[in-house]
N, C-alpha and C positions, 0 to 999 in steps of 0.2 A: 184720347182714352175715355173721356166722358161720354162720348157718343156710343161707345161699345159696352161699357159697364155702367148700368143704371143703379140708382138708389144706393149710392156708395156710402160707407161709414168712413168718416174722415177725422174723428177725434176720439180720444179715450172716453170722454163724456158720453158720446153717442153710443159707443160700445157698452158702456156700463148700463145704459137704459135697457139693453138686452139681457142683462143678468137674470131676470126673472125667467127667461126662456133657456139661456145657456146653462144656468146654474153656477154653483161655486165648487172649487176644488174640495176634495174630501180632506178630512183633518190631517191625514198623514201625507197626502199629495202637496198640501201647502207648505209643509215643513220638511220635505224630504231632501232638500238641497244641502249638501256638505261641501266643505272647502278644501278637503284633502283626501287622499286615498287611504282607506282602511283595509284590513285584511280581505274583506269581501270584494271591494273594488279591485284590488290588486289581483285576486283570483280570477275575476271576470276578464280583465284585460289580458292576463296571461293565457286564457283560454280562447281569446278572440282572434280569428285569422283574417278579419275584414272590417274595415272602417270606412266611413265617408267623412271627409274633412271640408268644412265650409270656410271660405275666405272671401274678402272683398278688398278692392283697391281703395285708394284715397278718395276716389270719386263715388264710392259706394257701389260700384259695379261688382256683381257677385259671382262666385263660382263654387260648385260642390264637386269634389273629386274623390273617387274611390282609391283606396289602398289595400293591398292584400298580400299575404304570404302565410308561411306556416304559423299556427297558433302561437301567440306570444312574440310576434315579430316587432310589436311596439315595446321598446325597452323602458322599464320603470327604473328611474334613477333614485327617487325617494318619494315620499308621500305627496310632494308638491310638484314634481317635475318628471316628464316622459320625453322619450326621443323617438321620433318616427323616421326610419331610414328611407331615403329616397331611391327606389328601385328604377330601373330603366322603364321609360314610358313613351309617350309621343313627342317628348322633348320640347313641348310648348312651355312647360314650367309655369303654368297659370298660377297655381297655388303659391309657388315660391316667389313669383314676381308680386303677387298680391301682398304677401307677408312683409316684403321689403318696404312697402308703403303704408301698410295697416296691419298691425300685429294681431288684431282680434281674430280668434278662430273658434269654431265650434266642431266637435267631433262626435260621431255616433259609433260605438263599438257594437259589433254583432257576433253572435255565435250561431252557426247553422243549426236549425231545428229549434232554437229558443226564440220565443216570440217577444219577450221583453229585451230591450236594449239598454246600454249604459252611455250616458252623455257626459261629455267634458267640455267645458268652456274655459278659455284662458287667453293668455298672451304668448305669441309665438315668435321665434327667431329662426334664422337659417344658420346651421352650424356645420363646421368641418372639423369638429373636435375629434382628434385621432383616436382617443381612447373609446369614445362612443361609436365611431365608425368600425373599430375592431370588434366591438362587442355585438354589432348588428350585421356582421358579415353573413352572407348566405350563398350556398352553392359554391363556396371557394372564392367569392368575390366580395370586395368591400364597396359599400356605397360611396359615392363621390361626396355626398353631403347629406344632411337630414334636417328635420324640423324639430326644434326643441320647443316644448310647451311648458310654460309656468301655469299650473292649474289654479283657477279662481273659483270654479264651482263644478260640482259633478253630482249626478243623481241618476237613479233607475228611471226608465220610461216604460209606460205600460205597453202591452202587446196588442192593443186593439187594432192598429193599422195592419199588422201581420195576420191577425185573425181574419179581418174583413177581406184582405187581399188573397189569402191562402198561399202566401209566398212560399212557405216550406212544405206545402201539401202537394205531392206529385199528382194526385188525382185531379187537381185543378190546373195543372200546367197545360200549356198548349201542345197539341200534337206537333212533333218536330216539323212536319210539312207546312205548318201554319206560323212557325216562328219567322219574324222579319229577317231578312238577309242583311247583315252588317255591310258586306261588300257592295250589295246593290244600292244601299242607302248612301254610302260614301261616294261611290261612282256617280250617282246622281247629283250629289252636293258639289262635287269638284269638276264634274264633266264639262262645264262651260268655261273652266279656267285652264285645265290641262287635258290633253288627249289620253284618256285611260279607260280601260274596259272593266267591267265587273269581274271578269276572270282574272285580270291583272291585279286588281285590288285584293281578291281572294288569295291569290298566290303570295302577295306581299304580307298579308295578315298571317298567313300560315307560317311563313318563314320567320316573322317576328315572334310568333308564339313558340316556335320550336328551336330557334337559334339565338334569339336576343331576349329571353326572359329574364336573364340576370346579367 
């Protein structure tokens, strides 16, 4: 790695030397972290249809995984606890497996069209609590399990990344013809392991999206 990345910063002391260039957090950014959900946090989570949850295993190998459903799919138990239902996915269970060896998680809640996000950090567990599964049923189907999170800190995150990327601005989206093909990428990645064509992958994806969403 040293041959690829030059002039690396390898300590907090080295990083602090750059403070004159980086600058310091604003007064409210430095103190914006809270340790439980208030009415504003709850309102944000209830209006969010999409999250990204970051986990790592006991070796520190990391994963970031999207979760999404109708707005409010993340169930708020109380001001310190939330429950994320596990909907059908690729069945790799990367996040679940990580949580079983390392409970630390970070979550970003997003609302389409809003550039600021809401972040939650805490300790997670894997739960089959029947009452919570009943409360997070969707499309007539109960999740088999879910992720319970004990909140340790939460805070709003500024919208600069969304403004720079133009993520919610249709005028900056790629033409449909230029969007990468998921089927082509998957076929290329697995083609040396199993015999499968791009068309077969496309058919499998479409069946998954139309028949196995819940």
